PDB file of N, CA, C and O in Angstrom:
ATOM      1  N   MET A   1      21.777   7.954  62.657  1.00  0.00           N
ATOM      2  CA  MET A   1      21.649  10.023  62.619  1.00  0.00           C
ATOM      3  C   MET A   1      21.631   9.852  61.266  1.00  0.00           C
ATOM      4  O   MET A   1      22.002   8.858  60.643  1.00  0.00           O
ATOM      5  N   SER A   2      21.194  10.841  60.856  1.00  0.00           N
ATOM      6  CA  SER A   2      20.789  11.188  59.802  1.00  0.00           C
ATOM      7  C   SER A   2      22.265  11.501  59.201  1.00  0.00           C
ATOM      8  O   SER A   2      23.142  11.336  60.050  1.00  0.00           O
ATOM      9  N   THR A   3      22.693  11.878  58.042  1.00  0.00           N
ATOM     10  CA  THR A   3      23.827  12.312  57.516  1.00  0.00           C
ATOM     11  C   THR A   3      23.313  12.952  56.131  1.00  0.00           C
ATOM     12  O   THR A   3      22.457  12.426  55.420  1.00  0.00           O
ATOM     13  N   TYR A   4      24.089  14.393  55.804  1.00  0.00           N
ATOM     14  CA  TYR A   4      23.316  15.038  54.942  1.00  0.00           C
ATOM     15  C   TYR A   4      24.992  15.715  53.923  1.00  0.00           C
ATOM     16  O   TYR A   4      26.037  16.288  54.231  1.00  0.00           O
ATOM     17  N   ALA A   5      24.423  15.250  52.802  1.00  0.00           N
ATOM     18  CA  ALA A   5      25.383  15.644  51.789  1.00  0.00           C
ATOM     19  C   ALA A   5      25.156  16.437  50.682  1.00  0.00           C
ATOM     20  O   ALA A   5      24.480  16.159  49.691  1.00  0.00           O
ATOM     21  N   LEU A   6      25.831  17.544  50.949  1.00  0.00           N
ATOM     22  CA  LEU A   6      26.212  19.003  50.169  1.00  0.00           C
ATOM     23  C   LEU A   6      26.759  18.809  48.762  1.00  0.00           C
ATOM     24  O   LEU A   6      27.571  17.942  49.085  1.00  0.00           O
ATOM     25  N   PHE A   7      26.921  18.926  47.619  1.00  0.00           N
ATOM     26  CA  PHE A   7      27.126  19.204  46.393  1.00  0.00           C
ATOM     27  C   PHE A   7      27.107  20.534  45.731  1.00  0.00           C
ATOM     28  O   PHE A   7      26.026  21.114  45.632  1.00  0.00           O
ATOM     29  N   GLU A   8      27.951  20.955  45.370  1.00  0.00           N
ATOM     30  CA  GLU A   8      28.437  22.069  44.912  1.00  0.00           C
ATOM     31  C   GLU A   8      28.646  21.871  43.122  1.00  0.00           C
ATOM     32  O   GLU A   8      29.751  21.659  42.622  1.00  0.00           O
ATOM     33  N   ILE A   9      27.579  21.967  42.456  1.00  0.00           N
ATOM     34  CA  ILE A   9      27.733  21.161  41.001  1.00  0.00           C
ATOM     35  C   ILE A   9      27.646  22.416  39.631  1.00  0.00           C
ATOM     36  O   ILE A   9      26.552  22.977  39.565  1.00  0.00           O
ATOM     37  N   ASP A  10      28.436  22.747  38.847  1.00  0.00           N
ATOM     38  CA  ASP A  10      28.080  23.593  37.615  1.00  0.00           C
ATOM     39  C   ASP A  10      28.329  22.605  36.444  1.00  0.00           C
ATOM     40  O   ASP A  10      29.455  22.474  35.965  1.00  0.00           O
ATOM     41  N   TRP A  11      27.349  21.977  36.033  1.00  0.00           N
ATOM     42  CA  TRP A  11      26.542  21.261  34.530  1.00  0.00           C
ATOM     43  C   TRP A  11      27.355  22.170  33.538  1.00  0.00           C
ATOM     44  O   TRP A  11      27.351  23.389  33.713  1.00  0.00           O
ATOM     45  N   HIS A  12      28.108  21.556  32.417  1.00  0.00           N
ATOM     46  CA  HIS A  12      28.585  22.315  31.432  1.00  0.00           C
ATOM     47  C   HIS A  12      27.520  21.542  30.407  1.00  0.00           C
ATOM     48  O   HIS A  12      27.187  22.178  29.407  1.00  0.00           O
ATOM     49  N   ASP A  13      27.037  20.379  30.574  1.00  0.00           N
ATOM     50  CA  ASP A  13      26.628  19.465  29.489  1.00  0.00           C
ATOM     51  C   ASP A  13      25.315  18.744  29.640  1.00  0.00           C
ATOM     52  O   ASP A  13      25.119  17.686  30.238  1.00  0.00           O
ATOM     53  N   PRO A  14      24.415  19.528  28.970  1.00  0.00           N
ATOM     54  CA  PRO A  14      22.898  19.368  29.044  1.00  0.00           C
ATOM     55  C   PRO A  14      22.529  18.047  29.165  1.00  0.00           C
ATOM     56  O   PRO A  14      21.900  17.491  30.065  1.00  0.00           O
ATOM     57  N   ASP A  15      23.002  17.611  28.140  1.00  0.00           N
ATOM     58  CA  ASP A  15      22.327  16.007  27.549  1.00  0.00           C
ATOM     59  C   ASP A  15      22.990  14.782  29.290  1.00  0.00           C
ATOM     60  O   ASP A  15      22.241  14.108  29.997  1.00  0.00           O
ATOM     61  N   LYS A  16      24.290  14.904  29.422  1.00  0.00           N
ATOM     62  CA  LYS A  16      24.647  14.096  30.153  1.00  0.00           C
ATOM     63  C   LYS A  16      24.036  14.912  31.836  1.00  0.00           C
ATOM     64  O   LYS A  16      23.970  14.321  32.914  1.00  0.00           O
ATOM     65  N   ALA A  17      23.724  16.140  31.617  1.00  0.00           N
ATOM     66  CA  ALA A  17      22.809  16.620  33.744  1.00  0.00           C
ATOM     67  C   ALA A  17      21.477  15.657  32.786  1.00  0.00           C
ATOM     68  O   ALA A  17      22.095  15.596  31.723  1.00  0.00           O
ATOM     69  N   ARG A  18      20.863  15.317  32.652  1.00  0.00           N
ATOM     70  CA  ARG A  18      19.500  15.133  31.759  1.00  0.00           C
ATOM     71  C   ARG A  18      19.459  13.380  31.999  1.00  0.00           C
ATOM     72  O   ARG A  18      18.608  12.788  32.664  1.00  0.00           O
ATOM     73  N   GLU A  19      20.798  12.659  31.151  1.00  0.00           N
ATOM     74  CA  GLU A  19      20.754  11.488  31.561  1.00  0.00           C
ATOM     75  C   GLU A  19      21.351  10.774  33.402  1.00  0.00           C
ATOM     76  O   GLU A  19      21.235   9.646  33.882  1.00  0.00           O
ATOM     77  N   TYR A  20      21.942  12.002  33.945  1.00  0.00           N
ATOM     78  CA  TYR A  20      22.234  11.375  35.230  1.00  0.00           C
ATOM     79  C   TYR A  20      20.597  11.934  36.271  1.00  0.00           C
ATOM     80  O   TYR A  20      20.208  11.364  37.291  1.00  0.00           O
ATOM     81  N   ARG A  21      20.114  12.812  35.795  1.00  0.00           N
ATOM     82  CA  ARG A  21      18.960  12.966  36.840  1.00  0.00           C
ATOM     83  C   ARG A  21      18.055  11.677  36.563  1.00  0.00           C
ATOM     84  O   ARG A  21      17.143  11.450  37.358  1.00  0.00           O
ATOM     85  N   GLU A  22      18.263  10.805  35.458  1.00  0.00           N
ATOM     86  CA  GLU A  22      16.864  10.028  35.280  1.00  0.00           C
ATOM     87  C   GLU A  22      17.772   8.753  35.710  1.00  0.00           C
ATOM     88  O   GLU A  22      17.042   7.818  36.038  1.00  0.00           O
ATOM     89  N   LYS A  23      19.057   8.467  35.797  1.00  0.00           N
ATOM     90  CA  LYS A  23      19.883   7.287  36.770  1.00  0.00           C
ATOM     91  C   LYS A  23      19.466   7.617  38.140  1.00  0.00           C
ATOM     92  O   LYS A  23      18.920   6.829  38.912  1.00  0.00           O
ATOM     93  N   PHE A  24      19.730   8.695  38.354  1.00  0.00           N
ATOM     94  CA  PHE A  24      20.308   9.106  39.622  1.00  0.00           C
ATOM     95  C   PHE A  24      19.382   8.328  40.951  1.00  0.00           C
ATOM     96  O   PHE A  24      19.777   7.523  41.794  1.00  0.00           O
ATOM     97  N   SER A  25      17.880   8.992  40.719  1.00  0.00           N
ATOM     98  CA  SER A  25      16.818   8.783  41.764  1.00  0.00           C
ATOM     99  C   SER A  25      16.928   7.322  42.652  1.00  0.00           C
ATOM    100  O   SER A  25      17.278   7.086  43.809  1.00  0.00           O
ATOM    101  N   PRO A  26      16.366   6.309  41.325  1.00  0.00           N
ATOM    102  CA  PRO A  26      16.539   4.968  42.106  1.00  0.00           C
ATOM    103  C   PRO A  26      17.883   4.337  42.760  1.00  0.00           C
ATOM    104  O   PRO A  26      17.876   3.364  43.514  1.00  0.00           O
ATOM    105  N   ILE A  27      18.767   4.884  42.444  1.00  0.00           N
ATOM    106  CA  ILE A  27      19.535   4.700  42.836  1.00  0.00           C
ATOM    107  C   ILE A  27      20.282   4.680  44.087  1.00  0.00           C
ATOM    108  O   ILE A  27      20.859   3.852  44.793  1.00  0.00           O
ATOM    109  N   LEU A  28      19.973   6.251  44.070  1.00  0.00           N
ATOM    110  CA  LEU A  28      19.943   7.197  45.889  1.00  0.00           C
ATOM    111  C   LEU A  28      18.838   6.333  46.763  1.00  0.00           C
ATOM    112  O   LEU A  28      19.054   6.129  47.957  1.00  0.00           O
ATOM    113  N   ALA A  29      17.482   5.766  46.034  1.00  0.00           N
ATOM    114  CA  ALA A  29      16.619   5.533  46.907  1.00  0.00           C
ATOM    115  C   ALA A  29      16.671   4.038  47.455  1.00  0.00           C
ATOM    116  O   ALA A  29      16.153   3.585  48.475  1.00  0.00           O
ATOM    117  N   LYS A  30      17.515   3.341  46.397  1.00  0.00           N
ATOM    118  CA  LYS A  30      17.557   1.902  46.832  1.00  0.00           C
ATOM    119  C   LYS A  30      19.080   1.939  48.175  1.00  0.00           C
ATOM    120  O   LYS A  30      19.502   0.933  48.746  1.00  0.00           O
ATOM    121  N   TYR A  31      19.622   3.376  48.374  1.00  0.00           N
ATOM    122  CA  TYR A  31      20.514   3.191  49.480  1.00  0.00           C
ATOM    123  C   TYR A  31      19.670   4.239  51.188  1.00  0.00           C
ATOM    124  O   TYR A  31      20.160   4.603  52.257  1.00  0.00           O
ATOM    125  N   GLY A  32      18.303   4.348  50.589  1.00  0.00           N
ATOM    126  CA  GLY A  32      17.540   4.589  51.663  1.00  0.00           C
ATOM    127  C   GLY A  32      18.214   6.284  51.763  1.00  0.00           C
ATOM    128  O   GLY A  32      18.338   6.853  52.847  1.00  0.00           O
ATOM    129  N   GLY A  33      18.589   6.900  50.479  1.00  0.00           N
ATOM    130  CA  GLY A  33      18.855   8.564  50.272  1.00  0.00           C
ATOM    131  C   GLY A  33      17.727   9.284  49.716  1.00  0.00           C
ATOM    132  O   GLY A  33      16.938   8.800  48.904  1.00  0.00           O
ATOM    133  N   LYS A  34      17.672  10.699  50.280  1.00  0.00           N
ATOM    134  CA  LYS A  34      16.240  11.022  49.277  1.00  0.00           C
ATOM    135  C   LYS A  34      16.831  12.901  48.886  1.00  0.00           C
ATOM    136  O   LYS A  34      17.397  13.759  49.563  1.00  0.00           O
ATOM    137  N   THR A  35      16.429  12.857  47.774  1.00  0.00           N
ATOM    138  CA  THR A  35      17.090  14.526  47.608  1.00  0.00           C
ATOM    139  C   THR A  35      16.562  15.604  48.377  1.00  0.00           C
ATOM    140  O   THR A  35      15.416  15.175  48.506  1.00  0.00           O
ATOM    141  N   LEU A  36      16.570  16.702  48.985  1.00  0.00           N
ATOM    142  CA  LEU A  36      16.292  17.385  49.664  1.00  0.00           C
ATOM    143  C   LEU A  36      15.868  18.723  48.853  1.00  0.00           C
ATOM    144  O   LEU A  36      14.780  19.157  48.474  1.00  0.00           O
ATOM    145  N   CYS A  37      16.919  19.090  48.774  1.00  0.00           N
ATOM    146  CA  CYS A  37      17.038  20.054  47.316  1.00  0.00           C
ATOM    147  C   CYS A  37      17.985  19.943  46.572  1.00  0.00           C
ATOM    148  O   CYS A  37      19.038  19.384  46.878  1.00  0.00           O
ATOM    149  N   ALA A  38      17.543  20.864  44.662  1.00  0.00           N
ATOM    150  CA  ALA A  38      18.859  20.506  44.389  1.00  0.00           C
ATOM    151  C   ALA A  38      18.453  22.243  43.342  1.00  0.00           C
ATOM    152  O   ALA A  38      17.340  22.509  42.886  1.00  0.00           O
ATOM    153  N   GLY A  39      19.025  22.653  43.283  1.00  0.00           N
ATOM    154  CA  GLY A  39      18.832  23.769  42.169  1.00  0.00           C
ATOM    155  C   GLY A  39      19.955  25.058  42.851  1.00  0.00           C
ATOM    156  O   GLY A  39      20.611  24.880  43.877  1.00  0.00           O
ATOM    157  N   PRO A  40      19.985  26.501  41.916  1.00  0.00           N
ATOM    158  CA  PRO A  40      20.622  27.563  42.434  1.00  0.00           C
ATOM    159  C   PRO A  40      20.509  27.988  43.461  1.00  0.00           C
ATOM    160  O   PRO A  40      19.391  28.502  43.469  1.00  0.00           O
ATOM    161  N   PRO A  41      21.072  28.153  44.626  1.00  0.00           N
ATOM    162  CA  PRO A  41      20.767  28.692  45.848  1.00  0.00           C
ATOM    163  C   PRO A  41      20.725  30.267  45.325  1.00  0.00           C
ATOM    164  O   PRO A  41      20.857  30.668  44.169  1.00  0.00           O
ATOM    165  N   GLN A  42      20.464  31.160  46.733  1.00  0.00           N
ATOM    166  CA  GLN A  42      20.436  32.755  46.854  1.00  0.00           C
ATOM    167  C   GLN A  42      21.084  32.640  48.193  1.00  0.00           C
ATOM    168  O   GLN A  42      21.125  31.902  49.177  1.00  0.00           O
ATOM    169  N   VAL A  43      21.839  34.368  47.455  1.00  0.00           N
ATOM    170  CA  VAL A  43      22.873  34.086  49.198  1.00  0.00           C
ATOM    171  C   VAL A  43      22.148  35.252  49.575  1.00  0.00           C
ATOM    172  O   VAL A  43      21.771  36.187  48.869  1.00  0.00           O
ATOM    173  N   VAL A  44      22.007  35.049  50.827  1.00  0.00           N
ATOM    174  CA  VAL A  44      22.194  36.051  51.916  1.00  0.00           C
ATOM    175  C   VAL A  44      22.991  36.480  52.540  1.00  0.00           C
ATOM    176  O   VAL A  44      22.569  37.602  52.819  1.00  0.00           O
ATOM    177  N   GLU A  45      23.833  36.368  52.943  1.00  0.00           N
ATOM    178  CA  GLU A  45      25.984  36.564  53.923  1.00  0.00           C
ATOM    179  C   GLU A  45      26.834  35.661  52.863  1.00  0.00           C
ATOM    180  O   GLU A  45      26.619  34.522  52.451  1.00  0.00           O
ATOM    181  N   GLY A  46      27.846  36.560  52.583  1.00  0.00           N
ATOM    182  CA  GLY A  46      28.687  36.289  52.411  1.00  0.00           C
ATOM    183  C   GLY A  46      28.894  35.978  50.451  1.00  0.00           C
ATOM    184  O   GLY A  46      28.200  36.306  49.488  1.00  0.00           O
ATOM    185  N   SER A  47      29.781  35.450  50.545  1.00  0.00           N
ATOM    186  CA  SER A  47      30.296  35.190  49.132  1.00  0.00           C
ATOM    187  C   SER A  47      30.793  34.314  48.151  1.00  0.00           C
ATOM    188  O   SER A  47      31.617  34.358  47.237  1.00  0.00           O
ATOM    189  N   TRP A  48      29.968  33.455  48.679  1.00  0.00           N
ATOM    190  CA  TRP A  48      29.734  32.265  47.914  1.00  0.00           C
ATOM    191  C   TRP A  48      28.907  32.113  47.253  1.00  0.00           C
ATOM    192  O   TRP A  48      27.824  32.363  47.781  1.00  0.00           O
ATOM    193  N   ASN A  49      28.864  31.763  46.154  1.00  0.00           N
ATOM    194  CA  ASN A  49      27.935  31.968  44.680  1.00  0.00           C
ATOM    195  C   ASN A  49      27.789  30.819  43.666  1.00  0.00           C
ATOM    196  O   ASN A  49      27.655  30.991  42.455  1.00  0.00           O
ATOM    197  N   PRO A  50      27.838  29.357  44.437  1.00  0.00           N
ATOM    198  CA  PRO A  50      27.962  28.304  43.139  1.00  0.00           C
ATOM    199  C   PRO A  50      26.777  28.438  42.596  1.00  0.00           C
ATOM    200  O   PRO A  50      25.829  29.019  43.124  1.00  0.00           O
ATOM    201  N   ALA A  51      26.782  27.870  41.441  1.00  0.00           N
ATOM    202  CA  ALA A  51      25.497  27.569  40.279  1.00  0.00           C
ATOM    203  C   ALA A  51      24.937  26.927  40.408  1.00  0.00           C
ATOM    204  O   ALA A  51      23.997  26.914  39.614  1.00  0.00           O
ATOM    205  N   ARG A  52      24.960  25.981  41.325  1.00  0.00           N
ATOM    206  CA  ARG A  52      23.987  24.674  41.658  1.00  0.00           C
ATOM    207  C   ARG A  52      24.601  24.049  43.019  1.00  0.00           C
ATOM    208  O   ARG A  52      25.785  23.733  43.137  1.00  0.00           O
ATOM    209  N   VAL A  53      23.386  23.886  44.272  1.00  0.00           N
ATOM    210  CA  VAL A  53      23.215  23.414  44.982  1.00  0.00           C
ATOM    211  C   VAL A  53      22.684  22.301  45.352  1.00  0.00           C
ATOM    212  O   VAL A  53      21.536  22.557  45.716  1.00  0.00           O
ATOM    213  N   VAL A  54      22.955  20.956  45.477  1.00  0.00           N
ATOM    214  CA  VAL A  54      21.868  19.705  45.977  1.00  0.00           C
ATOM    215  C   VAL A  54      22.387  19.024  47.163  1.00  0.00           C
ATOM    216  O   VAL A  54      23.569  18.705  47.297  1.00  0.00           O
ATOM    217  N   ILE A  55      21.467  18.813  48.012  1.00  0.00           N
ATOM    218  CA  ILE A  55      21.268  18.117  49.490  1.00  0.00           C
ATOM    219  C   ILE A  55      20.494  17.498  49.232  1.00  0.00           C
ATOM    220  O   ILE A  55      19.351  17.744  48.847  1.00  0.00           O
ATOM    221  N   LEU A  56      21.522  15.716  49.582  1.00  0.00           N
ATOM    222  CA  LEU A  56      20.770  14.763  49.776  1.00  0.00           C
ATOM    223  C   LEU A  56      20.820  14.623  52.024  1.00  0.00           C
ATOM    224  O   LEU A  56      21.360  15.097  53.023  1.00  0.00           O
ATOM    225  N   GLU A  57      19.813  13.623  51.558  1.00  0.00           N
ATOM    226  CA  GLU A  57      19.611  12.851  53.131  1.00  0.00           C
ATOM    227  C   GLU A  57      19.859  11.758  53.338  1.00  0.00           C
ATOM    228  O   GLU A  57      19.401  11.213  52.334  1.00  0.00           O
ATOM    229  N   PHE A  58      20.389  10.783  54.113  1.00  0.00           N
ATOM    230  CA  PHE A  58      20.685   9.738  54.019  1.00  0.00           C
ATOM    231  C   PHE A  58      20.574   9.023  55.590  1.00  0.00           C
ATOM    232  O   PHE A  58      21.005   9.620  56.577  1.00  0.00           O
ATOM    233  N   PRO A  59      19.999   7.797  55.666  1.00  0.00           N
ATOM    234  CA  PRO A  59      19.879   7.691  56.994  1.00  0.00           C
ATOM    235  C   PRO A  59      21.320   7.370  58.108  1.00  0.00           C
ATOM    236  O   PRO A  59      21.324   7.611  59.315  1.00  0.00           O
ATOM    237  N   SER A  60      22.459   6.780  57.317  1.00  0.00           N
ATOM    238  CA  SER A  60      24.104   7.054  58.261  1.00  0.00           C
ATOM    239  C   SER A  60      24.785   7.453  57.532  1.00  0.00           C
ATOM    240  O   SER A  60      24.534   7.808  56.380  1.00  0.00           O
ATOM    241  N   ALA A  61      25.732   7.459  58.070  1.00  0.00           N
ATOM    242  CA  ALA A  61      27.117   7.636  57.164  1.00  0.00           C
ATOM    243  C   ALA A  61      27.506   6.963  56.437  1.00  0.00           C
ATOM    244  O   ALA A  61      28.023   7.095  55.328  1.00  0.00           O
ATOM    245  N   GLU A  62      27.136   5.744  57.387  1.00  0.00           N
ATOM    246  CA  GLU A  62      27.545   4.469  56.000  1.00  0.00           C
ATOM    247  C   GLU A  62      26.846   4.125  55.177  1.00  0.00           C
ATOM    248  O   GLU A  62      27.322   3.271  54.428  1.00  0.00           O
ATOM    249  N   ALA A  63      25.367   4.603  54.887  1.00  0.00           N
ATOM    250  CA  ALA A  63      24.600   4.366  53.973  1.00  0.00           C
ATOM    251  C   ALA A  63      24.679   5.504  53.179  1.00  0.00           C
ATOM    252  O   ALA A  63      23.771   5.582  52.351  1.00  0.00           O
ATOM    253  N   PHE A  64      25.840   6.801  53.177  1.00  0.00           N
ATOM    254  CA  PHE A  64      25.880   7.504  52.364  1.00  0.00           C
ATOM    255  C   PHE A  64      27.025   7.107  51.514  1.00  0.00           C
ATOM    256  O   PHE A  64      27.146   7.481  50.348  1.00  0.00           O
ATOM    257  N   ARG A  65      28.008   6.203  52.243  1.00  0.00           N
ATOM    258  CA  ARG A  65      29.495   6.002  51.790  1.00  0.00           C
ATOM    259  C   ARG A  65      29.338   4.669  51.031  1.00  0.00           C
ATOM    260  O   ARG A  65      30.293   4.378  50.311  1.00  0.00           O
ATOM    261  N   SER A  66      27.922   3.494  51.077  1.00  0.00           N
ATOM    262  CA  SER A  66      27.739   2.653  50.692  1.00  0.00           C
ATOM    263  C   SER A  66      27.119   2.520  49.204  1.00  0.00           C
ATOM    264  O   SER A  66      27.008   1.608  48.385  1.00  0.00           O
ATOM    265  N   TRP A  67      26.809   3.733  49.260  1.00  0.00           N
ATOM    266  CA  TRP A  67      25.692   4.602  47.871  1.00  0.00           C
ATOM    267  C   TRP A  67      26.714   4.940  46.877  1.00  0.00           C
ATOM    268  O   TRP A  67      26.762   4.615  45.691  1.00  0.00           O
ATOM    269  N   TYR A  68      27.887   5.971  47.882  1.00  0.00           N
ATOM    270  CA  TYR A  68      29.155   6.507  46.473  1.00  0.00           C
ATOM    271  C   TYR A  68      29.982   5.746  45.971  1.00  0.00           C
ATOM    272  O   TYR A  68      30.793   5.919  45.061  1.00  0.00           O
ATOM    273  N   ALA A  69      29.703   4.725  46.719  1.00  0.00           N
ATOM    274  CA  ALA A  69      31.290   3.492  46.596  1.00  0.00           C
ATOM    275  C   ALA A  69      30.584   1.959  45.673  1.00  0.00           C
ATOM    276  O   ALA A  69      31.159   0.905  45.400  1.00  0.00           O
ATOM    277  N   SER A  70      29.530   2.284  45.456  1.00  0.00           N
ATOM    278  CA  SER A  70      28.141   1.077  44.642  1.00  0.00           C
ATOM    279  C   SER A  70      28.962   1.391  43.647  1.00  0.00           C
ATOM    280  O   SER A  70      29.576   2.421  43.368  1.00  0.00           O
ATOM    281  N   PRO A  71      28.839  -0.166  42.918  1.00  0.00           N
ATOM    282  CA  PRO A  71      29.394   0.033  41.681  1.00  0.00           C
ATOM    283  C   PRO A  71      27.680   0.354  40.250  1.00  0.00           C
ATOM    284  O   PRO A  71      27.700   0.375  39.020  1.00  0.00           O
ATOM    285  N   GLU A  72      26.856   0.481  40.941  1.00  0.00           N
ATOM    286  CA  GLU A  72      25.623   1.037  40.342  1.00  0.00           C
ATOM    287  C   GLU A  72      25.507   2.581  40.173  1.00  0.00           C
ATOM    288  O   GLU A  72      25.058   3.156  39.182  1.00  0.00           O
ATOM    289  N   PHE A  73      25.933   3.086  41.176  1.00  0.00           N
ATOM    290  CA  PHE A  73      26.019   4.600  41.567  1.00  0.00           C
ATOM    291  C   PHE A  73      27.303   4.620  40.507  1.00  0.00           C
ATOM    292  O   PHE A  73      26.850   5.442  39.710  1.00  0.00           O
ATOM    293  N   ALA A  74      28.280   4.348  40.108  1.00  0.00           N
ATOM    294  CA  ALA A  74      29.575   4.597  39.279  1.00  0.00           C
ATOM    295  C   ALA A  74      29.582   4.772  37.881  1.00  0.00           C
ATOM    296  O   ALA A  74      30.492   5.286  37.229  1.00  0.00           O
ATOM    297  N   PRO A  75      28.346   4.242  37.384  1.00  0.00           N
ATOM    298  CA  PRO A  75      28.502   5.073  36.262  1.00  0.00           C
ATOM    299  C   PRO A  75      27.760   6.193  36.008  1.00  0.00           C
ATOM    300  O   PRO A  75      28.012   6.815  34.976  1.00  0.00           O
ATOM    301  N   VAL A  76      26.893   6.576  36.741  1.00  0.00           N
ATOM    302  CA  VAL A  76      26.066   8.085  36.930  1.00  0.00           C
ATOM    303  C   VAL A  76      27.163   8.689  37.926  1.00  0.00           C
ATOM    304  O   VAL A  76      26.840   9.864  38.098  1.00  0.00           O
ATOM    305  N   LEU A  77      28.048   8.466  38.485  1.00  0.00           N
ATOM    306  CA  LEU A  77      29.019   9.376  38.956  1.00  0.00           C
ATOM    307  C   LEU A  77      30.109   9.994  37.497  1.00  0.00           C
ATOM    308  O   LEU A  77      30.428  11.114  37.098  1.00  0.00           O
ATOM    309  N   GLN A  78      30.326   8.963  37.170  1.00  0.00           N
ATOM    310  CA  GLN A  78      31.247   9.265  35.675  1.00  0.00           C
ATOM    311  C   GLN A  78      30.302   9.649  35.237  1.00  0.00           C
ATOM    312  O   GLN A  78      30.942  10.042  34.262  1.00  0.00           O
ATOM    313  N   LEU A  79      28.974  10.035  34.921  1.00  0.00           N
ATOM    314  CA  LEU A  79      27.935  10.771  33.949  1.00  0.00           C
ATOM    315  C   LEU A  79      28.692  12.363  34.456  1.00  0.00           C
ATOM    316  O   LEU A  79      29.108  13.189  33.643  1.00  0.00           O
ATOM    317  N   ARG A  80      28.734  12.511  35.785  1.00  0.00           N
ATOM    318  CA  ARG A  80      28.309  14.186  36.124  1.00  0.00           C
ATOM    319  C   ARG A  80      29.608  14.544  36.166  1.00  0.00           C
ATOM    320  O   ARG A  80      29.833  15.754  36.183  1.00  0.00           O
ATOM    321  N   LYS A  81      30.819  13.551  36.193  1.00  0.00           N
ATOM    322  CA  LYS A  81      32.294  13.651  36.291  1.00  0.00           C
ATOM    323  C   LYS A  81      32.569  14.780  34.749  1.00  0.00           C
ATOM    324  O   LYS A  81      33.035  15.913  34.624  1.00  0.00           O
ATOM    325  N   GLU A  82      32.108  13.948  33.955  1.00  0.00           N
ATOM    326  CA  GLU A  82      32.074  13.808  32.141  1.00  0.00           C
ATOM    327  C   GLU A  82      31.485  15.543  32.100  1.00  0.00           C
ATOM    328  O   GLU A  82      31.976  16.541  31.572  1.00  0.00           O
ATOM    329  N   GLY A  83      30.100  15.320  32.991  1.00  0.00           N
ATOM    330  CA  GLY A  83      28.913  16.804  32.083  1.00  0.00           C
ATOM    331  C   GLY A  83      29.296  17.548  33.381  1.00  0.00           C
ATOM    332  O   GLY A  83      28.236  18.084  33.704  1.00  0.00           O
ATOM    333  N   ALA A  84      30.002  17.799  34.082  1.00  0.00           N
ATOM    334  CA  ALA A  84      29.851  18.977  34.962  1.00  0.00           C
ATOM    335  C   ALA A  84      31.278  19.215  35.927  1.00  0.00           C
ATOM    336  O   ALA A  84      32.317  18.585  35.726  1.00  0.00           O
ATOM    337  N   THR A  85      31.140  20.056  36.804  1.00  0.00           N
ATOM    338  CA  THR A  85      32.426  20.370  37.936  1.00  0.00           C
ATOM    339  C   THR A  85      31.844  20.571  39.310  1.00  0.00           C
ATOM    340  O   THR A  85      31.497  21.579  39.925  1.00  0.00           O
ATOM    341  N   THR A  86      31.849  19.380  39.571  1.00  0.00           N
ATOM    342  CA  THR A  86      31.851  19.594  40.806  1.00  0.00           C
ATOM    343  C   THR A  86      32.697  19.774  41.938  1.00  0.00           C
ATOM    344  O   THR A  86      33.257  18.815  42.470  1.00  0.00           O
ATOM    345  N   LYS A  87      32.822  20.953  42.337  1.00  0.00           N
ATOM    346  CA  LYS A  87      33.266  22.055  42.955  1.00  0.00           C
ATOM    347  C   LYS A  87      33.773  21.146  44.867  1.00  0.00           C
ATOM    348  O   LYS A  87      34.791  21.029  45.549  1.00  0.00           O
ATOM    349  N   THR A  88      32.349  20.744  44.956  1.00  0.00           N
ATOM    350  CA  THR A  88      32.383  20.513  47.161  1.00  0.00           C
ATOM    351  C   THR A  88      31.645  19.404  46.719  1.00  0.00           C
ATOM    352  O   THR A  88      30.964  19.317  45.697  1.00  0.00           O
ATOM    353  N   VAL A  89      31.889  18.400  47.765  1.00  0.00           N
ATOM    354  CA  VAL A  89      31.494  17.266  48.538  1.00  0.00           C
ATOM    355  C   VAL A  89      31.050  17.352  49.781  1.00  0.00           C
ATOM    356  O   VAL A  89      32.110  17.238  50.398  1.00  0.00           O
ATOM    357  N   ILE A  90      30.195  17.479  50.606  1.00  0.00           N
ATOM    358  CA  ILE A  90      30.643  17.874  52.187  1.00  0.00           C
ATOM    359  C   ILE A  90      29.576  16.632  52.895  1.00  0.00           C
ATOM    360  O   ILE A  90      28.440  16.374  52.498  1.00  0.00           O
ATOM    361  N   THR A  91      30.130  16.131  53.766  1.00  0.00           N
ATOM    362  CA  THR A  91      28.769  15.647  54.491  1.00  0.00           C
ATOM    363  C   THR A  91      28.686  16.047  56.221  1.00  0.00           C
ATOM    364  O   THR A  91      29.654  16.476  56.850  1.00  0.00           O
ATOM    365  N   VAL A  92      27.936  15.912  56.543  1.00  0.00           N
ATOM    366  CA  VAL A  92      27.567  16.381  57.865  1.00  0.00           C
ATOM    367  C   VAL A  92      26.411  15.366  58.350  1.00  0.00           C
ATOM    368  O   VAL A  92      25.575  14.706  57.733  1.00  0.00           O
ATOM    369  N   GLU A  93      26.760  15.543  59.903  1.00  0.00           N
ATOM    370  CA  GLU A  93      25.448  14.224  60.759  1.00  0.00           C
ATOM    371  C   GLU A  93      24.699  15.267  61.675  1.00  0.00           C
ATOM    372  O   GLU A  93      25.079  16.100  62.497  1.00  0.00           O
ATOM    373  N   GLY A  94      23.642  14.924  61.253  1.00  0.00           N
ATOM    374  CA  GLY A  94      22.693  15.516  61.629  1.00  0.00           C
ATOM    375  C   GLY A  94      22.125  15.210  62.824  1.00  0.00           C
ATOM    376  O   GLY A  94      22.802  14.453  63.520  1.00  0.00           O
ATOM    377  N   PRO A  95      20.613  15.732  63.479  1.00  0.00           N
ATOM    378  CA  PRO A  95      20.253  15.480  64.722  1.00  0.00           C
ATOM    379  C   PRO A  95      19.548  14.232  64.398  1.00  0.00           C
ATOM    380  O   PRO A  95      18.994  13.952  63.335  1.00  0.00           O
ATOM    381  N   THR A  96      19.651  13.494  65.505  1.00  0.00           N
ATOM    382  CA  THR A  96      18.337  12.515  65.608  1.00  0.00           C
ATOM    383  C   THR A  96      17.014  12.742  65.674  1.00  0.00           C
ATOM    384  O   THR A  96      16.550  13.673  66.332  1.00  0.00           O
ATOM    385  N   ARG A  97      16.300  11.917  65.002  1.00  0.00           N
ATOM    386  CA  ARG A  97      14.599  12.263  64.871  1.00  0.00           C
ATOM    387  C   ARG A  97      14.213  11.580  66.000  1.00  0.00           C
ATOM    388  O   ARG A  97      13.027  11.547  66.326  1.00  0.00           O
TER     389      ARG A  97
END
């Protein structure tokens, strides 16, 4: 079953953001993940107003956990921790296709 990961991120260091984006995609793809969308959202209802939302899709919850804990992703994750404030990371399982 597909798993979707939602990240609420506010980048404050554009150089680290650029380096993060350069290194992020190849590692994500290695674990079967793909970026569905990334950018500033438009609030339709409610008061949640994050600076940037990223939604990733993985083939399974296990694939997400393997990617997130992988030695390849660790230095990229560190870039995000140094260059951005990540307020939320959640996962949710999606419907089978």
